[in-house]
C-alpha positions in Angstrom: -18.1 6.7 -8.3 -17.9 2.9 -8.9 -15.2 1.0 -7.1 -12.8 0.1 -9.9 -9.9 -2.3 -9.5 -8.2 -2.7 -12.8 -5.2 -4.9 -11.9 -5.5 -8.4 -10.4 -4.0 -11.9 -10.8 -5.3 -15.4 -10.5 -3.8 -18.9 -10.5 -3.5 -18.7 -14.2 -0.4 -16.7 -13.6 1.1 -16.0 -10.1 -2.0 -15.4 -8.0 -3.2 -17.8 -5.4 -7.0 -17.6 -6.0 -8.7 -19.3 -9.0 -10.3 -16.9 -11.4 -13.8 -17.5 -10.0 -12.6 -17.3 -6.4 -10.9 -14.0 -7.3 -14.2 -12.5 -8.6 -16.0 -13.7 -5.4 -13.4 -12.0 -3.2 -13.6 -8.8 -5.3 -17.3 -8.7 -4.8 -17.0 -9.3 -1.1 -14.6 -6.4 -0.9 -17.0 -4.0 -2.7 -15.3 -4.0 -6.1 -17.9 -3.2 -8.8 -15.6 -3.2 -11.9 -12.7 -5.7 -11.9 -10.1 -6.3 -14.6 -8.4 -9.7 -14.5 -4.8 -9.0 -15.7 -2.8 -12.2 -15.5 0.8 -12.1 -16.7 1.0 -12.8 -20.5 -2.1 -14.9 -20.4 -5.9 -14.4 -20.8 -7.1 -18.0 -20.2 -8.6 -17.1 -16.8 -11.1 -14.7 -18.1 -13.6 -17.3 -19.4 -13.3 -19.1 -16.0 -14.3 -16.0 -14.1 -17.3 -15.0 -16.2 -19.9 -17.2 -14.5 -19.1 -15.9 -11.0 -19.1 -12.3 -12.3 -22.5 -12.7 -13.9 -24.0 -14.2 -10.8 -22.6 -11.6 -8.5 -23.1 -8.6 -10.7 -19.4 -7.7 -10.9 -18.5 -6.0 -14.2 -15.6 -8.1 -15.4 -13.1 -6.7 -17.9 -10.8 -9.0 -19.9 -7.3 -7.8 -19.3 -3.6 -8.8 -19.4 -0.3 -7.7 -18.0 2.3 -7.9 -20.8 6.0 -8.1 -20.0 8.1 -5.6 -21.9 11.8 -5.0 -22.2 12.7 -1.3 -22.4 16.2 0.1 -21.9 17.5 -3.2 -20.5 14.7 -3.1 -17.9 11.5 -5.0 -17.6 8.3 -3.0 -17.4 4.7 -4.1 -17.5 1.9 -2.9 -19.7 -1.7 -3.5 -18.8 -4.2 -4.2 -21.6 -7.7 -3.3 -20.3 -11.0 -4.2 -22.0 -9.4 -6.5 -24.6 -11.0 -9.1 -26.7 -9.5 -12.2 -25.2 -9.9 -14.1 -28.4 -8.0 -11.7 -30.7 -5.5 -13.6 -32.8 -2.7 -11.1 -32.9 -2.7 -10.7 -29.1 -2.8 -14.5 -28.5 0.1 -15.1 -30.9 2.2 -12.5 -29.1 1.4 -13.8 -25.7 2.2 -17.3 -26.8 5.7 -16.2 -27.7 6.2 -14.6 -24.3 5.0 -17.8 -22.5 7.4 -19.9 -24.5 10.3 -17.7 -23.2 8.8 -17.8 -19.7 9.0 -21.6 -19.7 12.8 -21.5 -20.5 13.4 -18.7 -18.1 11.6 -20.6 -15.3 13.9 -23.6 -15.8 17.0 -21.4 -16.0 16.2 -19.6 -12.7 16.1 -23.1 -11.1 19.5 -24.0 -12.6 21.1 -20.8 -11.4 19.7 -21.2 -7.8 20.9 -24.8 -7.8 24.4 -23.5 -8.5 24.0 -21.1 -5.6 23.2 -23.9 -3.2 19.4 -23.9 -3.3 18.7 -27.6 -3.7 15.8 -28.6 -6.0 14.7 -25.0 -6.5 12.9 -25.7 -9.8 10.9 -28.6 -8.4 10.2 -26.6 -5.3 8.9 -23.6 -7.3 6.7 -26.0 -9.3 4.9 -27.0 -6.1 3.7 -23.4 -5.7 2.5 -23.1 -9.3 -1.2 -23.7 -9.8 -1.5 -22.6 -13.4 0.7 -23.0 -16.5 3.1 -20.2 -15.9 6.2 -20.4 -13.7 7.2 -17.0 -12.4 9.7 -15.4 -10.0 6.9 -15.1 -7.5 6.6 -18.9 -7.4 10.4 -19.1 -6.7 9.9 -16.5 -4.0 7.2 -18.5 -2.3 9.4 -21.6 -2.4 12.4 -19.7 -0.9 10.2 -18.5 2.0 8.6 -21.9 2.4 11.9 -23.7 2.5 13.3 -21.3 5.1 16.0 -19.9 2.9 14.6 -16.4 3.5 11.9 -15.0 5.8 9.9 -12.8 3.5 9.1 -12.5 -0.2 10.9 -9.1 -0.2 14.0 -10.9 1.1 13.7 -13.6 -1.6 13.8 -11.0 -4.4 16.5 -8.9 -2.8 18.8 -11.9 -2.0 18.2 -14.2 -5.0 15.9 -12.9 -7.8 16.7 -9.3 -8.6 19.4 -8.1 -11.0 22.8 -9.0 -9.8 21.5 -11.8 -7.6 22.2 -15.6 -8.1 18.8 -16.4 -9.6 18.3 -13.4 -11.8 17.7 -14.1 -15.5 17.4 -11.1 -17.7 14.1 -10.8 -19.7 13.7 -11.0 -23.4 10.2 -9.7 -23.6 8.0 -7.8 -26.0 9.0 -4.3 -27.2 6.9 -1.4 -26.0 5.5 -0.9 -29.5 4.6 -4.6 -29.8 2.8 -4.7 -26.5 0.7 -1.5 -27.3 0.0 -2.9 -30.8 -1.2 -6.2 -29.5 -3.5 -4.5 -27.0 -4.9 -2.1 -29.6 -5.5 -4.9 -32.1 -7.6 -6.5 -29.4 -9.6 -3.3 -28.9 -8.2 -2.5 -25.5 -6.5 0.4 -23.8 -2.8 0.3 -22.9 -1.7 1.4 -19.4 1.8 1.5 -17.8 1.5 -0.6 -14.6 2.9 0.5 -11.2 5.4 3.1 -12.7 7.0 4.0 -9.4 8.1 0.4 -8.8 10.7 0.6 -11.6 13.0 2.9 -9.6 13.6 5.1 -12.7 14.9 8.6 -12.5 12.4 11.3 -13.6 14.3 11.7 -16.9 14.3 8.0 -17.6 10.6 7.6 -16.7 9.6 10.5 -18.9 11.6 9.0 -21.7 9.8 5.7 -21.4 6.4 7.4 -21.1 7.2 9.5 -24.1 7.8 6.4 -26.2 4.7 4.8 -24.8 2.7 7.8 -25.9 4.2 7.8 -29.4 3.0 4.2 -29.8 -0.5 5.3 -28.8 -0.6 4.3 -25.1 -3.4 5.8 -23.2 -2.9 5.5 -19.5 -0.7 5.4 -16.4 -1.5 3.4 -13.3 -1.4 6.3 -10.9 -3.0 4.5 -8.0 -1.4 1.2 -7.1 -0.8 -0.8 -4.0 2.9 -0.4 -4.9 2.7 3.4 -4.5 2.8 5.4 -1.3 1.0 8.7 -1.0 3.9 10.8 -2.4 4.3 8.4 -5.4 0.6 8.6 -6.2 0.8 12.4 -6.3 3.9 12.3 -8.4 2.5 9.8 -10.9 -0.7 11.9 -11.0 1.3 14.9 -12.0 3.1 12.9 -14.7 -0.3 11.8 -16.1 -1.7 15.4 -16.1 1.4 16.9 -17.7 1.7 14.2 -20.4 -2.0 13.9 -21.1 -2.3 10.3 -19.9 -5.4 9.0 -18.3 -5.1 7.7 -14.8 -5.8 4.1 -13.8 -6.3 2.4 -10.4 -5.5 -1.1 -9.5 -4.5 -3.2 -6.5 -2.2 -5.7 -8.3 -3.8 -8.3 -6.0 -2.1 -11.7 -5.9 -2.7 -13.4 -2.6 -5.2 -13.0 0.3 -2.4 -13.9 2.6 -0.7 -10.5 1.9 -2.6 -8.2 4.3 -1.0 -5.1 2.8 -2.7 -5.6 -0.6 -6.4 -6.1 -0.9 -8.9 -5.9 -3.8 -10.6 -2.6 -4.0 -8.9 -1.1 -1.0 -7.3 1.9 -2.8 -7.2 5.7 -2.6 -9.2 7.7 -5.1 -7.5 8.9 -8.3 -6.0 12.3 -7.5 -7.9 15.5 -8.4 -7.1 16.8 -11.8 -6.4 13.4 -13.3 -8.8 12.0 -15.9 -9.8 8.4 -15.0 -9.1 5.9 -17.8 -12.7 4.8 -17.8 -13.8 8.4 -18.6 -11.2 8.7 -21.4 -12.0 5.6 -23.3 -14.9 3.1 -23.4 -13.4 0.0 -21.9 -14.8 -3.0 -23.7 -16.1 -5.6 -21.2 -17.5 -9.0 -21.8 -20.0 -9.9 -19.2 -21.6 -13.3 -18.5 -23.3 -12.9 -21.8 -21.1 -12.1 -24.9 -22.5 -8.6 -25.2 -20.1 -5.7 -24.9 -20.8 -3.5 -21.9 -19.8 0.1 -21.1 -18.1 0.7 -17.7 -17.9 4.4 -17.9 -18.4 5.9 -14.4 
């Protein structure tokens, strides 16, 4: 089977590698099919195409859309999208406008908590247009306020902490609708990360399915072995296809690497076998990545 990695980030959102450098690293790690899924943005795709064409990596246009569900933020991946689809682009533009305000508000709240020049500090870690909590986390580590990114989120950026700002993102139906309008497949990203009870997770997945969602990211760097097996069972029982992605952001994180993932559990139907994921290679011709 081809080595699929269907979840990755570049400097266009909160990754640390440029889109073309991300493709080169994916190729060096044995990835044969890569989806670039920046947060609420698709601008990196065109910048990655040339490297993908030269190296023979099949590159899928993708996106990770921020969604508010049940007062909680969840992420929906769009795989194999048309990155020039008007409905998708208008929806993402609305989310980025909110992100801009939210980024400034996080800085104001951290300032009140005694973190001096937090906004300016986070901007120094931003390499694209989006300012995210990850950039604040990197600033907090770099400034010595905390030792690790995990500490930064736990102490300052998660719900109930000084720098937390609740999301006002897309609805589940909007996210799936935008993805489908762009010809892509909708997949719930890293479901075990949300810390939902089984009942709550099944409720969210049920609504996702009602809107036409196709897949669940069963294999993720966020999931341990037990979580992979549990999410695989959810996928089988609910008739969702299984996806596989590293959620790679930074080569400095030795725990998360492109393409270094377990296989999809037996009994699950891979997303690339369920649907033909549209890909746009170095030429504008659509390709099939069925494995």
